[in-house]
C-alpha positions in Angstrom: 12.9 8.5 -21.7 14.3 9.3 -18.4 12.1 10.3 -15.0 12.8 12.8 -12.3 11.1 14.0 -9.1 12.1 17.6 -8.3 11.2 16.3 -4.6 11.5 12.9 -2.3 9.7 14.6 0.8 6.5 14.1 1.9 4.5 16.6 4.5 2.8 14.6 7.4 -0.1 16.2 9.5 -1.7 15.5 12.5 -5.4 15.8 12.0 -8.6 16.1 14.6 -8.8 12.2 14.0 -5.4 11.1 16.1 -4.3 10.6 12.6 -2.3 12.0 9.9 -2.6 13.7 6.5 0.2 13.3 3.9 0.5 15.8 1.4 2.9 16.0 -1.8 3.8 18.5 -4.4 6.0 17.0 -6.7 7.5 17.8 -10.6 7.6 15.8 -12.9 10.3 16.3 -15.5 10.1 13.5 -18.6 13.6 14.4 -19.5 14.5 12.8 -23.7 10.6 12.8 -24.3 8.2 15.2 -27.0 6.2 17.4 -25.9 3.6 15.5 -25.5 -0.1 17.1 -24.1 -0.7 16.1 -21.0 -3.9 14.4 -21.7 -1.3 11.2 -23.5 -0.5 10.5 -20.1 -3.1 8.0 -18.7 -3.5 5.3 -15.7 -1.7 7.3 -13.8 -1.3 6.2 -10.0 0.9 7.5 -7.1 1.4 5.4 -3.9 3.8 5.6 -0.9 5.2 2.6 0.9 7.2 2.1 4.5 7.4 -0.6 7.4 5.8 2.1 9.0 2.6 3.0 7.8 2.2 0.0 5.5 1.0 1.1 1.6 -1.2 3.8 0.7 -2.8 5.3 -2.8 -3.1 8.8 -3.1 -5.6 11.2 -4.5 -4.2 13.5 -6.9 -4.6 16.8 -9.4 -2.5 18.1 -12.3 -1.9 21.7 -12.2 -2.9 23.1 -14.9 -1.1 26.7 -13.6 2.9 25.2 -13.9 5.4 28.0 -14.0 7.4 25.2 -16.0 7.5 25.1 -20.0 8.5 22.7 -22.1 11.8 23.0 -23.1 13.7 21.1 -25.7 13.0 17.3 -24.8 11.8 17.9 -21.7 8.5 17.8 -20.2 7.6 19.0 -16.7 4.0 17.9 -15.0 3.2 19.5 -11.7 1.1 16.8 -9.2 -0.6 18.0 -5.8 -1.1 14.6 -4.1 -2.6 14.3 -0.7 -4.2 10.8 1.6 -6.1 11.5 4.2 -6.3 9.1 7.4 -3.1 7.5 7.8 -2.1 5.7 10.8 -0.4 8.5 13.3 3.5 8.1 13.5 5.4 10.3 15.8 8.7 10.7 13.7 10.2 10.8 10.8 10.4 7.4 8.4 11.7 6.8 5.0 9.4 5.4 2.4 9.1 4.0 -0.8 7.3 6.3 -3.8 5.6 4.8 -6.6 4.7 6.3 -9.9 3.4 4.4 -12.8 1.8 6.0 -16.4 1.0 5.1 -19.6 2.3 7.4 -21.9 0.6 6.9 -25.4 3.0 7.7 -28.1 1.9 8.4 -31.4 5.4 7.5 -32.7 5.5 3.5 -31.3 3.6 2.2 -28.8 2.4 3.3 -25.4 5.1 3.5 -22.9 4.4 1.6 -19.4 5.8 3.9 -16.6 6.8 2.5 -13.4 9.4 4.5 -11.1 10.4 3.9 -7.6 11.9 7.0 -5.5 13.3 6.7 -2.1 11.3 9.5 -0.1 11.1 10.5 3.1 8.1 11.2 5.5 8.5 14.5 7.7 6.1 14.9 10.8 4.3 18.3 11.6 2.8 18.1 15.0 -0.7 20.7 14.5 -0.1 23.1 17.2 -3.8 23.2 17.8 -4.1 19.4 18.4 -0.5 19.7 20.8 
């Protein structure tokens, strides 16, 4: 199974507490897989790592209204991730995006997923907070 990420750009917005809120909305494509139901994906974890902010785990939800359909050997899952209260940074910076989960497979033993994607955190200053 091969895993693709639709975007590797995390948006960072200044909040009223002089820190940043991170938001990330990737679509994950599972290629060369069977059309598994979402509840077969267990222990899902998302995190971001960088020299500037260290390591942070995301809170996430899964979109149930995704416009993507299962096609042949591909599954698409749309995630909405957020992390509030990250140390303020003035510039954009590179990061590593970590995704892990366990896929329960009815045909074989569970498949452990541990993927690392290179990304960037893009800063947006709020006009009302400048």
